[in-house]
Backbone as numpy.savetxt, mean C-alpha at the origin, in Angstrom:
# Nx Ny Nz CAx CAy CAz Cx Cy Cz
21.79 17.96 14.59 20.90 17.94 13.43 19.99 16.71 13.50
18.69 16.93 13.40 17.74 15.82 13.47 17.60 15.15 12.10
17.84 13.85 12.08 17.62 13.06 10.88 16.31 12.30 11.04
15.43 12.43 10.06 14.16 11.75 10.09 14.09 10.79 8.91
13.87 9.53 9.20 13.75 8.51 8.17 12.28 8.36 7.79
11.96 8.50 6.52 10.60 8.38 6.03 10.44 7.03 5.34
9.46 6.25 5.79 9.28 4.90 5.27 7.82 4.70 4.84
7.59 3.77 3.91 6.26 3.61 3.32 5.35 2.62 4.04
5.25 2.70 5.35 4.32 1.82 6.05 4.80 1.39 7.41
3.90 0.87 8.24 4.25 0.53 9.63 5.21 -0.63 9.77
5.18 -1.61 8.87 6.12 -2.73 8.97 7.55 -2.27 8.79
7.76 -1.42 7.80 9.10 -0.87 7.57 9.54 -0.02 8.76
8.62 0.75 9.31 8.96 1.60 10.45 9.38 0.77 11.65
8.68 -0.31 11.90 9.00 -1.16 13.05 10.39 -1.75 12.93
10.73 -2.26 11.74 12.05 -2.86 11.54 13.16 -1.82 11.65
12.95 -0.64 11.06 13.99 0.39 11.09 14.18 0.95 12.49
13.10 1.11 13.24 13.23 1.57 14.63 14.02 0.57 15.46
13.77 -0.72 15.20 14.53 -1.74 15.91 16.00 -1.68 15.55
16.30 -1.44 14.27 17.70 -1.35 13.82 18.40 -0.15 14.45
17.64 0.94 14.66 18.20 2.15 15.26 18.21 2.08 16.78
17.55 1.07 17.35 17.51 0.92 18.79 16.68 1.97 19.48
15.57 2.39 18.86 14.71 3.41 19.46 13.38 2.80 19.86
12.70 3.45 20.79 11.41 3.00 21.29 10.38 3.07 20.18
9.72 1.95 19.91 8.74 1.92 18.82 7.50 2.75 19.13
7.28 3.06 20.41 6.09 3.83 20.79 6.40 5.32 21.00
7.63 5.72 20.75 8.03 7.11 20.97 7.50 7.99 19.83
6.62 8.96 20.11 6.10 9.81 19.03 7.17 10.67 18.38
8.31 10.86 19.08 9.42 11.64 18.53 10.47 10.74 17.90
10.09 9.52 17.59 11.01 8.56 16.97 11.61 9.14 15.69
12.86 8.81 15.38 13.47 9.30 14.12 12.99 8.56 12.88
11.93 7.77 13.03 11.35 7.05 11.90 9.88 7.42 11.81
9.46 7.86 10.63 8.06 8.24 10.42 7.51 7.48 9.23
6.41 6.75 9.44 5.82 5.99 8.34 4.66 6.78 7.73
4.53 6.67 6.41 3.42 7.33 5.73 2.17 6.51 5.97
1.07 7.13 6.39 -0.10 6.36 6.86 -1.09 5.94 5.78
-0.67 5.93 4.53 -1.60 5.61 3.45 -0.84 4.87 2.36
-1.56 4.24 1.45 -0.96 3.57 0.30 -1.31 4.37 -0.94
-0.39 5.20 -1.44 -0.71 6.07 -2.58 -0.78 5.34 -3.92
-0.55 4.03 -3.92 -0.64 3.30 -5.19 -2.07 2.89 -5.52
-2.99 3.13 -4.59 -4.39 2.75 -4.83 -5.31 3.90 -4.46
-6.47 3.94 -5.10 -7.48 4.91 -4.73 -7.35 6.24 -5.43
-8.31 7.13 -5.20 -8.33 8.43 -5.89 -7.22 9.36 -5.40
-6.68 10.13 -6.33 -5.68 11.14 -6.00 -6.24 12.55 -6.13
-7.41 12.66 -6.74 -8.09 13.94 -6.87 -9.52 13.80 -6.37
-10.01 14.79 -5.61 -9.27 15.95 -5.12 -8.25 15.53 -4.05
-7.29 16.39 -3.79 -6.26 16.11 -2.80 -6.83 16.36 -1.41
-7.65 15.43 -0.96 -8.38 15.59 0.29 -8.36 14.27 1.05
-7.75 14.23 2.24 -7.71 12.97 3.01 -9.09 12.38 3.26
-10.12 13.22 3.37 -11.47 12.72 3.62 -11.97 11.87 2.45
-11.59 12.25 1.23 -11.99 11.49 0.05 -11.34 10.11 0.06
-10.08 10.08 0.41 -9.38 8.79 0.46 -9.89 7.95 1.63
-10.20 8.57 2.73 -10.75 7.83 3.87 -12.05 7.14 3.48
-12.90 7.87 2.77 -14.16 7.29 2.33 -13.93 6.14 1.36
-12.94 6.27 0.50 -12.62 5.20 -0.44 -12.16 3.96 0.30
-11.29 4.14 1.29 -10.81 2.99 2.07 -11.94 2.34 2.84
-12.89 3.13 3.35 -14.05 2.54 4.01 -14.79 1.62 3.04
-14.91 2.04 1.80 -15.58 1.22 0.78 -14.82 -0.08 0.55
-13.51 0.01 0.46 -12.68 -1.18 0.22 -12.76 -2.14 1.40
-12.64 -1.60 2.61 -12.61 -2.47 3.78 -13.99 -2.99 4.17
-15.02 -2.43 3.64 -16.36 -2.89 3.96 -16.93 -3.78 2.87
-16.07 -4.59 2.27 -16.57 -5.45 1.20 -17.52 -6.51 1.71
-17.63 -6.67 3.05 -18.65 -7.56 3.60 -19.99 -6.88 3.74
-19.97 -5.56 3.81 -21.18 -4.80 4.10 -20.82 -3.62 4.97
-21.80 -2.88 5.44 -21.55 -1.64 6.16 -21.20 -1.80 7.63
-21.19 -3.03 8.16 -20.96 -3.21 9.58 -19.54 -2.80 9.96
-19.39 -2.01 11.01 -18.09 -1.55 11.48 -18.03 -1.62 12.99
-16.83 -1.64 13.52 -16.66 -1.64 14.97 -16.94 -0.25 15.53
-17.64 -0.22 16.66 -17.94 1.06 17.28 -16.87 1.46 18.28
-15.95 0.53 18.56 -14.95 0.80 19.59 -13.84 1.71 19.09
-13.45 1.56 17.84 -12.36 2.38 17.31 -12.51 2.51 15.81
-11.97 3.57 15.30 -12.01 3.81 13.86 -10.60 3.65 13.32
-10.33 2.62 12.49 -8.97 2.39 11.99 -8.49 3.50 11.08
-9.37 4.41 10.69 -8.99 5.48 9.79 -8.62 6.77 10.53
-8.64 6.73 11.87 -8.32 7.92 12.63 -6.92 8.45 12.31
-6.00 7.52 11.97 -4.62 7.92 11.73 -4.29 7.97 10.23
-5.30 7.93 9.39 -5.04 7.92 7.95 -4.60 9.28 7.45
-5.16 10.37 7.99 -4.81 11.71 7.53 -3.32 11.94 7.68
-2.65 12.36 6.62 -1.19 12.49 6.65 -0.68 13.80 7.24
-1.55 14.61 7.85 -1.11 15.92 8.36 0.06 15.79 9.33
-0.03 14.83 10.26 1.04 14.66 11.25 2.35 14.25 10.59
2.26 13.45 9.54 3.45 13.04 8.80 4.16 14.26 8.22
3.41 15.12 7.54 4.02 16.27 6.88 4.50 17.31 7.91
3.88 17.38 9.06 4.35 18.29 10.11 5.73 17.87 10.60
5.93 16.56 10.78 7.25 16.08 11.19 8.28 16.31 10.09
7.87 16.13 8.84 8.79 16.38 7.72 9.25 17.84 7.72
8.32 18.75 7.93 8.65 20.18 7.93 9.66 20.54 9.01
9.59 19.86 10.15 10.45 20.21 11.30 11.82 19.55 11.25
11.98 18.51 10.45 13.23 17.76 10.43 14.32 18.52 9.68
15.56 18.37 10.14 16.71 19.02 9.49 17.19 18.21 8.29
17.14 16.89 8.40 17.71 16.02 7.38 16.75 14.86 7.16
16.39 14.61 5.90 15.43 13.56 5.57 16.11 12.42 4.82
15.73 11.19 5.17 16.17 10.00 4.45 14.92 9.22 4.05
14.73 9.05 2.76 13.53 8.38 2.24 13.88 6.96 1.82
13.16 6.00 2.40 13.37 4.59 2.09 12.26 4.10 1.16
12.63 3.32 0.14 11.63 2.77 -0.76 12.23 1.65 -1.60
11.36 0.94 -2.30 11.79 -0.09 -3.23 11.03 0.08 -4.54
11.70 -0.24 -5.63 11.05 -0.22 -6.94 10.37 -1.55 -7.24
10.32 -2.44 -6.23 9.69 -3.75 -6.40 8.33 -3.81 -5.73
7.81 -2.67 -5.32 6.51 -2.62 -4.65 5.71 -1.44 -5.19
4.48 -1.68 -5.62 3.64 -0.59 -6.13 3.51 0.52 -5.11
3.20 0.16 -3.86 2.95 1.17 -2.84 4.21 1.95 -2.49
5.35 1.27 -2.43 6.59 1.95 -2.05 7.10 2.86 -3.17
6.96 2.43 -4.40 7.40 3.28 -5.51 6.47 4.49 -5.64
5.17 4.28 -5.41 4.24 5.41 -5.42 4.56 6.39 -4.30
4.92 5.86 -3.14 5.33 6.69 -2.01 6.53 7.57 -2.39
7.51 7.00 -3.05 8.68 7.76 -3.48 8.29 8.87 -4.45
7.43 8.56 -5.40 6.98 9.57 -6.36 6.24 10.71 -5.65
5.39 10.35 -4.71 4.65 11.35 -3.95 5.60 12.28 -3.20
6.62 11.69 -2.56 7.60 12.48 -1.82 8.33 13.44 -2.75
8.74 12.96 -3.92 9.46 13.82 -4.86 8.60 14.98 -5.33
7.32 14.74 -5.50 6.41 15.81 -5.92 6.19 16.81 -4.79
5.98 16.32 -3.60 5.69 17.19 -2.46 6.92 17.98 -2.02
8.09 17.35 -2.05 9.32 18.00 -1.60 10.18 18.38 -2.81
9.57 19.05 -3.77 10.24 19.31 -5.04 11.48 20.18 -4.93
11.57 21.01 -3.90 12.72 21.92 -3.77 13.59 21.62 -2.55
13.29 20.55 -1.85 14.02 20.28 -0.61 14.98 19.13 -0.81
16.23 19.26 -0.39 17.18 18.15 -0.53 16.86 17.03 0.45
17.07 15.81 0.02 16.93 14.67 0.93 17.74 13.51 0.38
18.02 12.56 1.25 18.73 11.35 0.86 17.73 10.24 0.59
18.18 9.23 -0.15 17.33 8.08 -0.41 18.09 6.79 -0.11
17.32 5.78 0.30 17.83 4.41 0.42 16.89 3.55 -0.42
17.38 3.09 -1.56 16.58 2.25 -2.45 17.02 0.81 -2.27
16.08 -0.05 -1.87 16.42 -1.44 -1.58 15.83 -2.35 -2.66
16.41 -3.55 -2.86 15.95 -4.43 -3.93 14.52 -4.93 -3.74
14.18 -5.30 -2.51 12.84 -5.80 -2.23 12.09 -4.82 -1.35
10.82 -5.08 -1.05 10.03 -4.15 -0.24 10.68 -3.83 1.10
10.70 -2.56 1.43 11.24 -2.14 2.73 10.44 -2.79 3.85
9.13 -2.93 3.63 8.27 -3.50 4.65 8.59 -4.95 4.98
9.37 -5.63 4.12 9.71 -7.03 4.35 11.08 -7.19 5.00
11.80 -6.09 5.22 13.13 -6.16 5.81 13.06 -6.46 7.30
14.01 -7.24 7.76 14.15 -7.48 9.20 15.03 -6.40 9.80
15.10 -6.36 11.11 15.97 -5.40 11.79 17.41 -5.57 11.34
17.88 -6.81 11.26 19.27 -7.07 10.89 19.55 -6.67 9.44
18.54 -6.76 8.59 18.73 -6.35 7.19 18.72 -4.84 7.05
17.98 -4.16 7.90 17.92 -2.69 7.85 19.23 -2.05 8.25
19.87 -2.61 9.26 21.03 -1.93 9.87 22.13 -1.60 8.87
22.63 -2.56 8.05 23.70 -2.21 7.11 23.28 -1.23 6.02
21.97 -1.13 5.77 21.49 -0.24 4.73 21.52 1.23 5.16
21.67 1.47 6.45 21.75 2.85 6.93 22.90 3.60 6.28
23.97 2.88 5.97 25.15 3.50 5.35 24.99 3.66 3.84
23.89 3.15 3.29 23.70 3.21 1.83 22.97 4.48 1.39
22.58 5.32 2.33 21.85 6.54 1.98 22.71 7.45 1.11
22.10 8.03 0.09 22.81 8.96 -0.79 21.87 10.08 -1.19
22.40 11.23 -1.57 21.52 12.33 -1.99 20.79 11.98 -3.28
19.51 12.34 -3.36 18.77 12.15 -4.59 19.28 13.15 -5.63
19.34 12.72 -6.88 19.81 13.62 -7.93 18.63 14.46 -8.44
18.97 15.57 -9.07 17.94 16.42 -9.64 17.16 15.71 -10.73
17.84 14.90 -11.51 17.18 14.16 -12.59 16.16 13.18 -12.01
16.57 12.46 -10.97 15.66 11.49 -10.34 14.43 12.19 -9.77
14.68 13.29 -9.10 13.58 14.00 -8.45 12.58 14.54 -9.49
13.10 15.19 -10.53 12.22 15.77 -11.53 11.41 14.71 -12.26
12.06 13.59 -12.60 11.37 12.53 -13.33 10.23 11.95 -12.49
10.50 11.71 -11.21 9.47 11.14 -10.34 8.34 12.14 -10.10
8.68 13.40 -9.90 7.66 14.42 -9.65 6.77 14.61 -10.87
7.37 14.63 -12.05 6.58 14.79 -13.28 5.66 13.58 -13.50
6.18 12.39 -13.22 5.36 11.18 -13.37 4.19 11.20 -12.39
4.45 11.66 -11.16 3.38 11.69 -10.17 2.29 12.70 -10.55
2.69 13.83 -11.11 1.68 14.80 -11.54 0.82 14.24 -12.66
1.44 13.46 -13.54 0.66 12.80 -14.60 -0.31 11.79 -14.00
0.16 10.99 -13.06 -0.68 9.98 -12.43 -1.84 10.62 -11.67
-1.59 11.75 -11.03 -2.67 12.45 -10.33 -3.71 12.93 -11.32
-3.27 13.41 -12.45 -4.20 13.90 -13.46 -5.05 12.75 -14.01
-4.44 11.60 -14.21 -5.17 10.43 -14.72 -6.14 9.88 -13.67
-5.73 9.94 -12.39 -6.62 9.63 -11.26 -7.29 8.27 -11.39
-6.51 7.25 -11.75 -7.05 5.90 -11.89 -7.16 5.23 -10.51
-7.73 4.03 -10.50 -7.88 3.30 -9.23 -6.55 2.78 -8.73
-5.69 2.33 -9.65 -4.41 1.74 -9.25 -3.24 2.42 -9.95
-2.09 2.41 -9.26 -0.81 2.75 -9.85 0.04 1.48 -9.79
0.54 1.01 -10.93 1.26 -0.26 -11.00 2.64 -0.08 -11.61
3.53 -0.99 -11.27 4.89 -0.97 -11.82 4.89 -1.61 -13.21
5.48 -0.91 -14.16 5.66 -1.43 -15.52 7.12 -1.23 -15.91
7.56 -1.82 -17.02 8.94 -1.58 -17.46 9.25 -0.11 -17.68
8.23 0.68 -17.97 8.43 2.11 -18.21 8.25 2.95 -16.94
8.00 2.29 -15.81 7.78 3.02 -14.56 6.36 2.87 -14.07
5.95 3.72 -13.13 4.59 3.65 -12.62 3.59 4.06 -13.70
2.48 3.31 -13.76 1.45 3.61 -14.75 0.08 3.45 -14.09
-0.90 4.13 -14.64 -2.26 4.03 -14.14 -2.90 2.73 -14.63
-3.81 2.19 -13.79 -4.54 0.97 -14.16 -5.97 1.08 -13.65
-6.92 0.48 -14.38 -8.33 0.61 -14.01 -8.72 -0.28 -12.83
-9.95 -0.11 -12.38 -10.46 -0.83 -11.22 -10.40 -2.34 -11.40
-10.62 -2.84 -12.61 -10.66 -4.28 -12.84 -9.31 -4.86 -13.26
-8.24 -4.14 -13.01 -6.92 -4.55 -13.49 -6.54 -5.95 -13.01
-6.83 -6.28 -11.75 -6.41 -7.57 -11.18 -7.42 -8.69 -11.43
-8.56 -8.38 -12.02 -9.64 -9.36 -12.11 -9.26 -10.60 -12.92
-8.61 -10.41 -14.05 -8.24 -11.56 -14.89 -7.32 -12.52 -14.15
-6.35 -11.98 -13.42 -5.42 -12.83 -12.66 -6.16 -13.57 -11.55
-7.10 -12.91 -10.90 -7.87 -13.56 -9.83 -8.74 -14.68 -10.39
-9.39 -14.43 -11.52 -10.24 -15.45 -12.15 -9.41 -16.64 -12.62
-8.27 -16.37 -13.24 -7.42 -17.45 -13.74 -6.86 -18.28 -12.59
-6.49 -17.64 -11.50 -5.90 -18.35 -10.36 -6.96 -19.18 -9.64
-8.18 -18.67 -9.53 -9.25 -19.42 -8.90 -9.57 -20.68 -9.71
-9.56 -20.55 -11.04 -9.81 -21.69 -11.91 -11.25 -22.17 -11.87
-11.51 -23.24 -12.59 -12.87 -23.76 -12.70 -13.20 -24.82 -11.66
-12.17 -25.34 -10.96 -12.41 -26.38 -9.96 -12.43 -25.85 -8.53
-11.97 -24.64 -8.36 -12.01 -24.03 -7.03 -10.66 -24.04 -6.33
-10.31 -22.92 -5.74 -9.04 -22.75 -5.03 -9.32 -21.96 -3.76
-8.60 -22.29 -2.68 -8.78 -21.59 -1.41 -8.51 -20.10 -1.57
-9.34 -19.29 -0.93 -9.24 -17.84 -1.03 -7.84 -17.34 -0.72
-7.23 -17.86 0.34 -5.89 -17.42 0.72 -4.85 -17.73 -0.33
-4.99 -18.88 -1.00 -4.04 -19.26 -2.05 -4.20 -18.36 -3.26
-5.44 -18.05 -3.61 -5.67 -17.16 -4.75 -5.01 -15.81 -4.52
-5.28 -15.22 -3.36 -4.73 -13.89 -3.07 -3.21 -13.95 -2.97
-2.67 -14.95 -2.29 -1.22 -15.06 -2.15 -0.52 -15.22 -3.49
-1.12 -16.01 -4.38 -0.51 -16.23 -5.69 -0.50 -14.95 -6.52
-1.63 -14.24 -6.53 -1.70 -13.00 -7.31 -0.80 -11.93 -6.70
-0.73 -11.87 -5.38 0.16 -10.92 -4.71 1.61 -11.11 -5.15
2.02 -12.37 -5.25 3.42 -12.67 -5.57 3.82 -12.21 -6.95
2.86 -12.02 -7.84 3.19 -11.66 -9.21 2.82 -10.24 -9.60
2.05 -9.56 -8.76 1.56 -8.24 -9.15 2.09 -7.09 -8.31
2.76 -7.38 -7.20 3.38 -6.35 -6.36 2.34 -5.39 -5.75
1.10 -5.88 -5.61 0.03 -5.05 -5.05 -0.20 -5.34 -3.59
-1.41 -4.96 -3.10 -1.76 -5.16 -1.71 -2.94 -6.11 -1.58
-3.03 -6.81 -0.43 -4.06 -7.82 -0.29 -5.46 -7.25 -0.10
-5.59 -6.10 0.56 -6.93 -5.56 0.83 -7.71 -5.30 -0.46
-7.04 -4.73 -1.45 -7.73 -4.44 -2.70 -8.04 -5.72 -3.47
-7.24 -6.78 -3.30 -7.54 -8.04 -3.97 -8.77 -8.70 -3.36
-8.89 -8.68 -2.03 -10.09 -9.22 -1.39 -11.33 -8.43 -1.83
-11.18 -7.14 -1.95 -12.28 -6.29 -2.43 -12.69 -6.69 -3.84
-11.72 -6.90 -4.72 -12.05 -7.28 -6.09 -12.70 -8.67 -6.14
-12.24 -9.59 -5.29 -12.87 -10.91 -5.24 -14.32 -10.78 -4.82
-14.57 -9.96 -3.80 -15.95 -9.75 -3.34 -16.82 -9.18 -4.46
-16.26 -8.26 -5.24 -17.01 -7.69 -6.35 -17.27 -8.74 -7.44
-16.31 -9.62 -7.68 -16.49 -10.66 -8.68 -17.53 -11.69 -8.23
-17.54 -11.99 -6.92 -18.57 -12.89 -6.39 -19.94 -12.22 -6.51
-19.99 -10.95 -6.18 -21.24 -10.21 -6.28 -21.79 -10.19 -7.71
-20.90 -10.10 -8.68 -21.32 -10.03 -10.08 -21.65 -11.41 -10.66
-21.24 -12.48 -9.95 -21.47 -13.83 -10.45 -20.32 -14.39 -11.25
-19.25 -13.62 -11.44 -18.10 -14.11 -12.20 -17.31 -15.14 -11.41
-17.35 -15.03 -10.08 -16.74 -16.02 -9.19 -17.83 -16.61 -8.30
-17.66 -17.88 -7.95 -18.56 -18.56 -7.02 -17.78 -18.94 -5.78
-18.36 -18.78 -4.61 -17.71 -19.11 -3.34 -18.52 -20.17 -2.62
-17.83 -21.16 -1.99 -18.54 -22.23 -1.29 -18.77 -21.90 0.19
-18.51 -20.66 0.57 -18.71 -20.24 1.94 -18.53 -18.74 2.06
-18.54 -18.23 3.29 -18.35 -16.78 3.48 -16.94 -16.35 3.11
-16.81 -15.11 2.68 -15.49 -14.58 2.32 -14.72 -14.06 3.52
-15.41 -13.87 4.65 -14.75 -13.36 5.85 -15.23 -14.12 7.07
-14.40 -14.11 8.12 -14.73 -14.78 9.37 -15.49 -13.83 10.28
-15.91 -14.34 11.43 -16.58 -13.51 12.43 -15.58 -12.88 13.38
-14.29 -13.14 13.16 -13.25 -12.58 14.03 -13.16 -11.08 13.79
-12.79 -10.33 14.84 -12.71 -8.87 14.74 -11.79 -8.46 13.60
-12.04 -7.28 13.05 -11.29 -6.78 11.91 -9.81 -6.66 12.23
-8.99 -6.71 11.18 -7.55 -6.53 11.32 -7.24 -5.13 11.80
-5.98 -4.91 12.18 -5.58 -3.60 12.69 -5.78 -2.50 11.67
-5.70 -2.83 10.37 -5.88 -1.80 9.34 -7.34 -1.55 9.01
-8.24 -2.26 9.69 -9.66 -2.03 9.49 -10.32 -3.01 8.54
-9.53 -3.79 7.82 -10.10 -4.74 6.87 -10.70 -5.94 7.60
-11.76 -6.53 7.04 -12.29 -7.77 7.62 -11.24 -8.88 7.54
-11.35 -9.86 8.44 -10.43 -11.00 8.37 -10.99 -12.01 7.38
-10.27 -12.27 6.29 -10.80 -13.17 5.27 -10.88 -14.61 5.74
-11.85 -15.33 5.23 -11.98 -16.76 5.48 -11.08 -17.46 4.47
-9.83 -17.65 4.84 -8.82 -18.10 3.88 -9.12 -19.47 3.28
-9.87 -20.31 4.00 -10.15 -21.64 3.49 -11.33 -21.73 2.55
-12.13 -20.68 2.47 -13.26 -20.69 1.53 -12.74 -20.85 0.12
-13.36 -21.77 -0.63 -12.91 -22.02 -1.99 -13.73 -21.17 -2.96
-13.04 -20.59 -3.91 -13.70 -19.79 -4.93 -13.33 -20.35 -6.30
-14.27 -20.23 -7.24 -13.99 -20.73 -8.60 -14.66 -19.84 -9.62
-14.12 -19.89 -10.81 -14.68 -19.14 -11.92 -16.03 -19.75 -12.31
-17.02 -18.90 -12.51 -18.33 -19.39 -12.92 -18.26 -19.95 -14.33
-19.02 -20.99 -14.58 -19.04 -21.61 -15.91 -19.70 -20.66 -16.90
-19.13 -20.61 -18.09 -19.69 -19.79 -19.15 -20.81 -20.55 -19.84
-21.94 -19.91 -20.00 -23.07 -20.52 -20.66 -23.16 -19.98 -22.08
-23.04 -20.85 -23.05 -23.06 -20.40 -24.45 -24.47 -20.49 -25.00
């Protein structure tokens, strides 16, 4: 019987493959990572091309310039992920309730696999932050998902799809929709009036909001564009884009909240 472990991103996949002792480059690996972050961006229409275009917008916060050598979005379409899911005999879904993207991934899975049994491994912190040694003992923690858990997550995901907001965030009541400017106040407050390094601003907000860095850099760029934030240098370096397609931020550039004129 083939067991396929479903994880919410490449970092989690790498650690789990190492824990299982399998080749990280094997396309038939028993670990499959979901190639998108369902906690951000449009959910309607249910079309990978729409999400690809949205990610291009996010990653091009410097402008329209892109590398001609490769397209980081070639692997964004989840068709291959769902094909492997369909062929697997036994599924184990890994996620954490401490990460917007991982909890959204779990909700998406429950909605998509509404009638199919699967096991879950719920970890305290993000699966993507686990080391190989931390993953290994958790293999024995897998348990069948209950009907109540599945229905609640699937119903919540259908509501979130209908709302179709820019962000899905963790709240005491579970995942909730949030608007495009949801992180702006935290970014402005962290930057302050005297100026703070770009990397420190993003790192500080990341630590408290359970979100992703790409969307925070995008929001900072939008705030600089609007004049709400001031930058003492470029927001990105001339170094080639990251593996996920995002520009490499100029972490030392200082940004500050613009003075209010009364």
